[in-house]
C-alpha positions in Angstrom: 26.6 -89.9 85.6 27.0 -92.6 82.9 29.1 -90.7 80.4 32.8 -90.1 79.9 35.1 -87.8 77.9 37.2 -89.4 75.3 39.8 -87.6 73.1 41.4 -89.0 70.0 44.9 -87.5 70.3 47.0 -86.1 67.5 48.8 -89.4 66.9 45.4 -91.2 66.2 44.5 -88.5 63.6 48.0 -88.7 62.0 47.6 -92.4 61.7 44.2 -92.1 60.2 42.5 -94.3 62.9 39.5 -92.1 63.7 36.8 -93.9 61.7 38.2 -97.3 62.7 38.3 -96.5 66.4 34.8 -94.9 66.4 33.6 -98.2 64.9 35.4 -100.2 67.7 33.8 -98.0 70.3 30.3 -98.4 68.9 30.8 -102.1 68.4 31.6 -102.5 72.1 28.3 -101.1 73.3 29.1 -97.3 73.6 27.3 -94.5 71.9 29.1 -91.4 70.8 26.8 -88.6 72.1 28.9 -85.7 70.8 32.0 -85.4 68.7 33.9 -82.5 67.3 37.3 -81.7 65.9 39.2 -79.2 67.9 42.4 -77.3 67.0 44.3 -77.4 70.3 45.6 -74.2 71.9 48.1 -74.1 74.8 45.7 -72.8 77.4 43.2 -75.6 77.0 45.7 -78.4 76.8 47.6 -77.2 79.9 44.2 -77.0 81.8 43.4 -80.4 80.6 46.6 -81.9 81.9 46.8 -79.5 84.9 46.6 -82.3 87.5 49.4 -84.4 85.9 51.7 -81.3 85.5 51.2 -80.4 89.1 51.8 -84.0 90.3 54.9 -84.5 88.2 56.2 -80.9 88.8 58.1 -81.2 85.5 58.8 -78.4 83.1 60.0 -81.0 80.5 56.7 -82.8 80.8 54.8 -79.6 80.4 56.9 -78.8 77.3 56.3 -82.2 76.0 52.5 -81.8 76.2 52.8 -78.4 74.4 54.9 -80.0 71.6 52.5 -82.9 71.2 49.2 -81.0 71.1 49.4 -77.2 70.4 48.5 -76.4 66.9 47.3 -79.9 66.2 43.8 -81.4 65.9 42.1 -83.8 68.3 38.6 -85.3 68.3 36.7 -84.6 71.5 33.9 -86.9 72.3 31.2 -87.5 74.9 30.4 -91.2 75.1 27.8 -93.2 77.0 26.6 -96.8 77.3 23.5 -98.6 78.4 25.0 -100.9 81.0 26.4 -98.4 83.5 30.0 -97.9 84.6 30.8 -96.1 81.3 34.2 -94.8 82.6 35.4 -98.0 83.9 34.2 -100.1 81.0 35.7 -97.8 78.4 39.0 -97.6 80.2 39.1 -101.5 80.2 38.4 -101.4 76.5 41.1 -98.8 76.0 43.9 -100.8 77.8 47.0 -99.9 79.7 48.3 -96.3 79.4 51.6 -97.9 77.9 50.6 -99.5 74.6 53.4 -101.9 74.9 51.9 -103.4 78.0 48.3 -103.3 76.8 46.6 -106.6 76.1 46.0 -107.4 72.4 42.1 -107.2 72.7 42.3 -103.6 73.8 42.4 -100.5 71.6 46.0 -99.6 72.7 47.1 -103.2 72.5 45.8 -103.7 69.0 46.6 -100.2 67.5 49.3 -98.8 69.7 52.9 -98.6 68.3 54.7 -96.7 71.1 56.1 -97.6 74.6 56.6 -95.6 77.7 60.3 -96.6 77.6 60.8 -95.3 74.1 58.9 -92.0 74.6 60.9 -91.3 77.9 64.3 -92.1 76.1 63.3 -89.7 73.3 62.0 -87.0 75.8 58.6 -86.8 74.4 55.0 -87.5 75.2 53.8 -91.1 74.9 51.8 -91.8 71.7 48.8 -93.8 73.0 46.1 -92.7 70.6 43.3 -92.0 73.0 42.6 -90.2 76.3 39.7 -91.2 78.5 38.5 -89.7 81.7 39.5 -91.8 84.9 36.7 -90.5 87.2 33.2 -88.9 87.1 34.6 -85.7 88.5 37.3 -85.5 85.7 34.7 -86.5 83.1 32.6 -83.6 84.1 35.6 -81.2 84.0 36.8 -82.5 80.7 33.5 -82.4 79.1 33.0 -78.8 80.1 36.5 -77.8 79.1 36.2 -79.3 75.5 32.5 -78.6 74.8 32.1 -75.2 76.4 
């Protein structure tokens, strides 16, 4: 498998970064195979974050996901590249989960404007613009969930 699931989150759309970030993705050797705008419903987003919700066992985290996504639009994408290791290479381009800790040459480092510390203090989901699959197994699940 040499593809990954990528999602532009609501904060990315609100800040009107979709076209710019698609350009960054393509300039870095990735091809966007499929792309579609999706209005997020509760069932799908809770299924998407199911593993994290179970691991954290936190009703407040679950509620923050609902607040951040339900009724908002995201851009769901399937990406690939020619050099292999698509998931690993894209996650390197994306940068640290916490934009405040991401290096400046990464997407989150250059475009991010939030921090884990600030989001926790405010009791909300971290605004880090983009989600990307972290394994082949999750990429397959997420592609099926968002493109079925």
